[in-house]
C-alpha positions in Angstrom: 215.5 -163.8 68.8 214.2 -166.8 66.9 214.8 -166.6 63.2 212.8 -168.7 60.8 214.0 -169.4 57.4 212.2 -167.1 55.1 210.0 -168.6 52.4 210.6 -167.7 48.8 208.5 -164.8 47.4 205.5 -166.0 45.4 207.0 -164.4 42.3 210.2 -166.4 42.6 208.2 -169.6 43.2 206.1 -168.8 40.2 209.3 -168.2 38.1 210.8 -171.4 39.3 207.6 -173.3 38.4 207.7 -171.8 34.9 211.3 -172.7 34.4 210.8 -176.2 35.7 207.9 -176.8 33.4 209.9 -175.5 30.4 212.9 -177.7 31.2 210.7 -180.8 31.7 208.9 -180.1 28.4 212.2 -179.9 26.6 213.5 -183.0 28.3 210.3 -184.9 27.4 210.7 -183.9 23.8 214.3 -185.1 23.8 213.3 -188.4 25.3 210.6 -188.9 22.8 213.1 -188.2 19.9 215.6 -190.7 21.3 213.1 -193.4 22.3 212.5 -194.7 18.8 210.1 -193.7 16.2 206.5 -194.1 17.1 203.7 -193.8 14.6 201.1 -194.0 17.3 198.7 -191.1 18.1 198.5 -189.8 21.6 195.2 -191.7 22.2 196.8 -194.9 21.0 199.8 -194.3 23.3 197.4 -193.7 26.2 195.6 -197.0 25.5 198.8 -199.0 25.2 200.1 -197.6 28.5 196.8 -198.2 30.2 196.8 -201.8 29.0 200.3 -202.2 30.2 199.5 -200.8 33.6 196.0 -202.3 34.2 196.0 -205.4 32.1 193.5 -206.6 29.5 190.3 -204.6 29.1 187.2 -204.4 26.9 186.9 -201.5 24.4 184.0 -200.1 26.5 186.2 -200.4 29.7 189.0 -198.6 27.9 186.5 -195.9 26.7 185.3 -195.4 30.3 188.9 -195.2 31.6 189.9 -192.6 28.9 186.6 -190.7 29.1 185.7 -191.5 25.5 182.7 -192.9 23.7 183.0 -196.6 22.9 182.7 -195.8 19.2 185.7 -193.4 19.4 187.7 -195.9 21.4 187.0 -198.5 18.7 188.6 -196.1 16.2 191.6 -195.9 18.4 192.0 -199.6 19.0 191.4 -200.8 15.4 194.7 -199.6 14.0 196.5 -201.1 17.1 194.8 -204.5 16.2 195.8 -204.1 12.5 199.4 -203.4 13.4 199.5 -206.4 15.8 200.3 -204.2 18.8 197.2 -205.5 20.6 195.1 -208.6 20.3 191.5 -209.5 21.2 190.4 -212.6 23.0 187.1 -213.7 24.4 186.4 -212.5 28.0 186.4 -215.7 30.2 183.7 -214.1 32.3 181.5 -213.0 29.4 182.1 -214.6 26.1 180.2 -211.9 24.3 182.9 -209.4 25.3 186.4 -209.2 23.8 189.4 -208.4 26.0 192.1 -206.3 24.4 195.6 -207.0 25.6 199.2 -206.1 24.5 201.1 -208.4 22.2 204.7 -209.5 22.7 205.5 -207.3 19.8 204.1 -204.2 21.6 205.8 -205.2 24.9 209.1 -205.5 23.0 208.7 -202.1 21.4 207.9 -200.5 24.8 211.0 -202.1 26.3 213.2 -201.0 23.5 211.9 -197.4 23.6 212.5 -197.2 27.4 216.0 -198.7 27.0 216.8 -196.2 24.3 215.6 -193.3 26.4 217.5 -194.5 29.4 220.7 -195.0 27.5 220.5 -191.6 25.9 219.8 -189.8 29.2 222.5 -191.7 31.0 225.1 -191.0 28.3 224.0 -187.3 28.3 224.4 -187.0 32.0 227.9 -188.7 31.9 229.1 -186.5 29.0 227.6 -183.2 30.0 227.9 -183.2 33.8 230.9 -183.4 36.1 230.8 -185.8 39.1 230.1 -182.8 41.3 227.2 -181.6 39.0 225.8 -185.2 39.0 225.7 -185.0 42.8 223.8 -181.7 42.6 221.4 -183.3 40.1 220.9 -186.2 42.6 220.0 -183.6 45.3 217.7 -181.8 42.9 215.9 -185.1 42.1 215.3 -185.6 45.9 213.7 -182.1 46.0 211.6 -182.8 43.0 210.5 -186.1 44.6 209.3 -184.1 47.6 207.2 -181.9 45.3 205.2 -184.9 44.0 204.8 -186.7 47.4 201.2 -187.0 48.6 
């Protein structure tokens, strides 16, 4: 008789998914709190992260990427320019366009925030979890990585 491992009931998978989402939401909130104070709106954060990932872009290019109107994107970018988190420079391919890019000040703030979140989480893991629990967490991370694989 060939026995296959039974798959979890849909209800328990659904319950696991709900618990996982709740824990990740709370973890994300904690990481935000310990990553430094940010006065940026969610739209501004999205622009900064996009510029960090994709490099300089025009306001209209950012608007397309974020599914916004160019006028709305201008309203997002203007405070970033005023606070010197981004800067504008003429597009070398089309001098009529302005390329928006991150400033060293912004890159430094991003680095500091990530370092603060990393330090907080590492300290929390060290203080709250035994060596055996840390091994279990490592195994759980491997399982979570499988969930997001393509």
